[in-house]
KEPADO-715408 format. One record per residue (C-alpha): residue in one letter; x, y negated, z. Coordinates in steps of 0.1 Angstrom, whole numbers, padded with zeros to 4 digits, always signed. Layout:
<recs>
AXYZ/...
</recs>
This chain:
<recs>
M+0702-1004+1237/S+0736-0993+1225/V+0752-1008+1194/N+0776-0990+1170/V+0806-1011+1160/T+0818-1002+1124/M+0849-1008+1104/P+0840-1042+1087/K+0844-1049+1050/L+0870-1077+1049/G+0872-1082+1012/M+0857-1071+0979/T+0883-1044+0973/M+0886-1031+1008/K+0878-0994+1011/T+0896-0983+1043/G+0911-1001+1073/K+0936-0992+1100/V+0927-0998+1137/S+0960-1012+1147/K+0952-1023+1183/W+0924-1023+1208/H+0920-1054+1231/K+0897-1035+1255/K+0896-1000+1269/E+0866-0978+1276/G+0845-0990+1305/D+0856-1027+1301/Q+0830-1054+1299/V+0830-1072+1265/R+0813-1105+1256/E+0798-1114+1222/G+0825-1132+1201/E+0854-1118+1222/D+0883-1102+1204/L+0876-1064+1205/F+0902-1048+1181/E+0925-1055+1152/V+0923-1042+1117/E+0952-1038+1094/T+0942-1040+1057/E+0962-1041+1025/K+0966-1079+1029/I+0967-1090+1065/T+0960-1080+1101/N+0927-1094+1114/K+0911-1096+1148/V+0875-1084+1149/E+0851-1098+1175/A+0825-1079+1196/P+0791-1083+1179/V+0772-1081+1213/T+0777-1084+1250/G+0779-1051+1270/I+0802-1023+1281/L+0827-1007+1258/F+0812-0972+1263/Q+0833-0953+1238/I+0863-0959+1215/V+0856-0935+1186/V+0886-0944+1165/P+0920-0946+1184/A+0947-0972+1175/G+0967-0961+1145/A+0939-0942+1128/V+0927-0951+1092/V+0890-0948+1085/P+0867-0958+1056/V+0847-0990+1056/G+0815-0985+1075/A+0829-0958+1099/I+0818-0961+1135/V+0848-0972+1155/A+0832-0979+1189/V+0800-0980+1209/I+0790-1009+1231/A+0762-1000+1256/E+0742-1019+1281/P+0753-1016+1318/G+0742-0982+1332/E+0732-0969+1297/Q+0746-0935+1288/P+0742-0929+1250/A+0753-0897+1234/R+0790-0897+1226/I+0800-0897+1190/E+0822-0868+1177/G+0845-0872+1147/I+0841-0898+1120/Q+0805-0909+1113/T+0793-0938+1091/G+0771-0967+1101/D+0759-0998+1083/V+0786-1014+1062/T+0790-1050+1071/E+0807-1079+1053/A+0827-1096+1081/I+0850-1126+1085/P+0869-1117+1117/A+0875-1141+1146/A+0860-1172+1129/G+0834-1183+1154/A+0796-1181+1155/A+0791-1185+1118/A+0813-1155+1111/R+0795-1134+1138/A+0762-1141+1121/D+0776-1127+1089/V+0789-1096+1107/E+0755-1089+1120/K+0739-1088+1085/P+0740-1052+1073/M+0744-1044+1037/E+0721-1019+1021/R+0736-0984+1021/R+0738-0965+0988/D+0711-0940+0980/V+0721-0904+0986/L+0712-0880+0958/A+0694-0851+0976/T+0663-0830+0974/P+0634-0838+0997/A+0639-0805+1015/A+0676-0813+1021/K+0667-0847+1035/R+0641-0832+1058/L+0664-0805+1071/A+0692-0830+1076/K+0669-0851+1097/E+0658-0821+1118/L+0694-0810+1124/G+0707-0845+1131/V+0731-0843+1102/D+0744-0875+1084/I+0735-0865+1049/A+0759-0890+1034/L+0787-0867+1047/V+0774-0836+1030/K+0789-0826+0996/G+0763-0816+0971/T+0766-0786+0948/G+0736-0793+0926/A+0733-0810+0893/E+0752-0844+0893/G+0762-0837+0929/R+0727-0835+0942/I+0726-0822+0978/K+0705-0791+0983/E+0690-0775+1014/G+0718-0749+1014/D+0744-0776+1014/V+0730-0791+1046/T+0728-0757+1062/R+0764-0749+1053/F+0776-0783+1066/Y+0757-0779+1099/E+0770-0743+1104/E+0806-0754+1097/A+0802-0783+1122/Q+0789-0759+1148/R+0819-0736+1144/R+0844-0765+1146/P+0860-0768+1180/K+0847-0797+1201/I+0875-0823+1205/T+0878-0859+1217/P+0888-0885+1190/L+0921-0892+1207/A+0929-0855+1210/E+0920-0850+1173/A+0943-0878+1163/M+0972-0864+1184/A+0967-0829+1170/R+0967-0842+1134/Q+0999-0862+1139/A+1016-0832+1156/G+1004-0807+1130/I+0986-0785+1156/D+0958-0761+1146/I+0930-0770+1170/S+0914-0736+1165/T+0942-0720+1185/I+0935-0742+1216/T+0911-0735+1244/G+0895-0767+1256/T+0893-0775+1293/G+0870-0804+1290/E+0832-0805+1295/G+0816-0777+1275/G+0850-0764+1263/K+0859-0797+1246/I+0896-0801+1237/T+0910-0831+1255/K+0942-0852+1253/E+0957-0831+1282/D+0951-0799+1262/I+0971-0813+1233/E+0999-0825+1256/R+1000-0790+1272/T+1002-0774+1239/L+1031-0796+1228/Q+1050-0788+1260/Q+1046-0751+1254/K+1060-0752+1219/I+1094-0734+1217/P+1120-0757+1203/V+1136-0745+1171/V+1174-0749+1168/E+1182-0763+1134/E+1214-0768+1117/K+1228-0802+1124/K+1225-0825+1095/A+1237-0860+1088/P+1211-0885+1100/I+1188-0898+1073/N+1171-0932+1075/T+1135-0933+1062/I+1110-0960+1056/P+1073-0948+1060/M+1052-0955+1029/A+1024-0970+1050/G+1006-1003+1058/M+1015-1032+1036/R+1042-1012+1017/K+1018-0985+1007/A+0991-1011+0998/I+1016-1029+0975/A+1026-0997+0959/D+0990-0986+0953/N+0980-1020+0939/M+1010-1024+0916/H+1005-0989+0902/A+0968-0994+0897/S+0975-1027+0880/L+0998-1011+0854/Q+0974-0982+0849/N+0942-1002+0845/T+0953-1033+0825/A+0970-1039+0791/Q+0999-1060+0802/L+1020-1082+0779/S+1048-1106+0789/L+1059-1138+0771/L+1092-1153+0780/T+1106-1188+0773/E+1132-1212+0786/V+1122-1247+0797/D+1142-1279+0801/V+1133-1291+0836/T+1158-1320+0838/E+1130-1346+0839/S+1110-1326+0864/L+1139-1326+0888/R+1143-1364+0883/F+1106-1368+0890/R+1110-1346+0922/D+1139-1368+0934/L+1119-1399+0926/V+1089-1388+0947/R+1112-1376+0975/E+1128-1411+0976/A+1094-1427+0978/Y+1084-1406+1008/K+1117-1403+1025/K+1104-1418+1057/D+1078-1390+1060/E+1097-1361+1075/S+1067-1338+1071/L+1068-1341+1033/R+1094-1327+1010/I+1084-1323+0974/S+1098-1292+0957/L+1101-1281+0921/N+1076-1253+0929/D+1050-1280+0939/I+1055-1296+0905/L+1050-1262+0889/I+1017-1257+0908/L+1005-1291+0897/A+1016-1286+0860/T+1002-1250+0858/S+0968-1260+0873/R+0964-1288+0848/A+0974-1265+0819/L+0949-1239+0831/K+0921-1265+0829/R+0930-1271+0792/C+0933-1233+0785/P+0902-1219+0805/I+0906-1184+0791/M+0938-1182+0812/N+0919-1192+0843/S+0895-1162+0841/T+0889-1129+0857/Q+0874-1097+0842/I+0846-1081+0863/G+0831-1051+0847/D+0821-1059+0811/E+0822-1097+0817/I+0849-1123+0816/I+0843-1151+0841/L+0857-1185+0833/H+0863-1203+0866/D+0854-1240+0871/S+0884-1245+0895/V+0919-1231+0899/G+0926-1208+0929/M+0964-1208+0927/G+0980-1177+0942/I+1015-1184+0957/A+1035-1152+0961/V+1055-1153+0994/A+1081-1128+1005/I+1078-1117+1041/P+1097-1090+1061/D+1070-1063+1055/G+1067-1070+1017/L+1048-1096+0997/I+1016-1116+1003/V+0998-1141+0981/P+0979-1169+0999/V+0956-1190+0977/L+0957-1227+0972/R+0920-1235+0965/E+0909-1261+0939/A+0946-1268+0930/D+0935-1286+0898/Q+0916-1312+0919/K+0946-1322+0941/G+0976-1345+0936/L+1012-1336+0941/V+1015-1348+0977/Q+0984-1328+0988/I+0996-1297+0969/S+1029-1299+0986/R+1014-1302+1021/E+0989-1274+1016/A+1013-1251+0999/R+1039-1255+1026/S+1012-1248+1053/L+1001-1216+1035/V+1037-1204+1033/E+1043-1211+1070/K+1011-1192+1079/A+1022-1163+1057/R+1056-1160+1074/S+1040-1163+1109/N+1013-1137+1101/S+0985-1161+1108/L+0967-1161+1074/S+0929-1158+1075/V+0908-1138+1050/E+0899-1170+1032/D+0936-1178+1028/V+0942-1147+1007/T+0910-1145+0986/G+0896-1165+0957/G+0927-1165+0935/T+0923-1170+0897/F+0960-1173+0887/T+0993-1165+0905/I+1028-1180+0905/T+1057-1159+0917/N+1090-1178+0920/L+1124-1161+0922/G+1142-1194+0916/A+1161-1190+0950/S+1176-1157+0938/N+1201-1150+0911/V+1174-1142+0886/D+1169-1158+0852/N+1138-1139+0839/F+1116-1111+0850/T+1082-1096+0841/P+1057-1100+0870/I+1029-1075+0874/L+0993-1088+0872/R+0970-1091+0903/P+0937-1078+0889/P+0911-1091+0882/E+0933-1122+0873/T+0942-1126+0837/G+0976-1141+0841/I+1007-1144+0864/L+1036-1168+0859/G+1071-1156+0869/V+1097-1184+0875/G+1134-1179+0873/R+1163-1200+0887/V+1174-1234+0873/V+1208-1233+0856/E+1228-1262+0842/K+1240-1253+0807/P+1250-1270+0774/V+1220-1274+0750/V+1212-1294+0719/F+1191-1324+0731/K+1181-1351+0706/G+1208-1339+0682/D+1236-1339+0707/I+1251-1311+0728/T+1247-1321+0764/I+1242-1305+0799/R+1206-1300+0808/S+1188-1281+0836/M+1171-1250+0821/M+1147-1226+0838/G+1132-1193+0826/L+1094-1187+0826/S+1077-1153+0822/L+1040-1152+0816/T+1023-1118+0820/I+0987-1115+0806/D+0960-1090+0805/H+0958-1084+0767/R+0922-1070+0771/V+0911-1105+0780/V+0934-1129+0761/D+0954-1126+0730/G+0990-1136+0724/A+0982-1168+0705/P+0961-1186+0733/A+0986-1173+0759/S+1015-1188+0740/E+0996-1220+0736/F+0992-1222+0774/L+1028-1214+0779/G+1038-1241+0754/L+1015-1267+0771/L+1030-1259+0805/A+1065-1262+0791/S+1057-1297+0777/Y+1044-1308+0811/L+1077-1296+0828/E+1098-1312+0802/Q+1079-1345+0804/P+1060-1347+0838/T+1042-1379+0827/L+1022-1358+0802/I+1004-1342+0831/L+0984-1375+0834/T+0971-1372+0799/
</recs>
């Protein structure tokens, strides 16, 4: 019996996925658990395994296409089996999947989630079943969007009038801006094939345009588009307020150097100021639990542990791996695990687990010529800490003017969840930890 392979749901917020690469071609034999294709999401690229053993009978969604979660991307059949080929984008069972993570992950992939109920009249449902129409794809015109019998009939008639075309040819036509209604298909039953699209492209008469200076463009796609959409949504859907302060980190730098000296024979360990920041912030969050919260619907969830997001700049944009249970780890363990996450981010080898579960985020521009900035929240998190560069400057310290190492901190909060007073209390507590690291032990 054939099995439909669908676009998996790789995270709570995932709505669409891009098939970036197929590891097999039609007609190839595939084994359960073998890498089948790659999905590019707003966070990372993931390899998805074959759910069953069989023959890759049909690739429904070509590489480069973006489809919604639950869309059928391929069909795996038993040897010799000839199921009906799928035309266009159709939906199957939405699955929660952790890609390429062994047998346990495959078991999760195979558990279908319950599909949402479709608001339709009994007659419409009966007609859809008779005509073989996926009623979830029909747009209802009745009250509250209810699907009526006429809606199903109209959808079916439009589908019948639509030219038959292979998925690959459809993707090529869409990319080239070709009206497929003007093409006569040469495939079986008049179906438009890849060759028909290529022939049409060759027959196009080139238009001589006025020469213009070359313009370099960057496509707003992939990670760049995901970042743009997420940042815009964050500013639109939250009430963001930023609090700024300057902290004397002279003693934190001495503490860093002291630990480095103690572990100088261990070449795999090099404590950084950012490691101390993670330690101090996670401890401060435990004492100010409202800052370690997320808003889900009409509820504010106070988390028992800190999932510390660490913003990492990579060539394609920005990604935030998560250091789990940061509040339960010492400085050395934080340093080792944070360094590992950063290396995985820069080598594009992060897993889904590495980028989910965050409750608070730190973004550090200390290596740049930036003193202060206002970071944008990562919903549903309540806070994000922006860290500026360290500058030696004259300050009043214990009644005397002396040179101290000063660093700017910017805390952005969701004012719907937390008010200015508890946020400033958290920022003050964090500042005291950085000014006197021994206070972290209290």
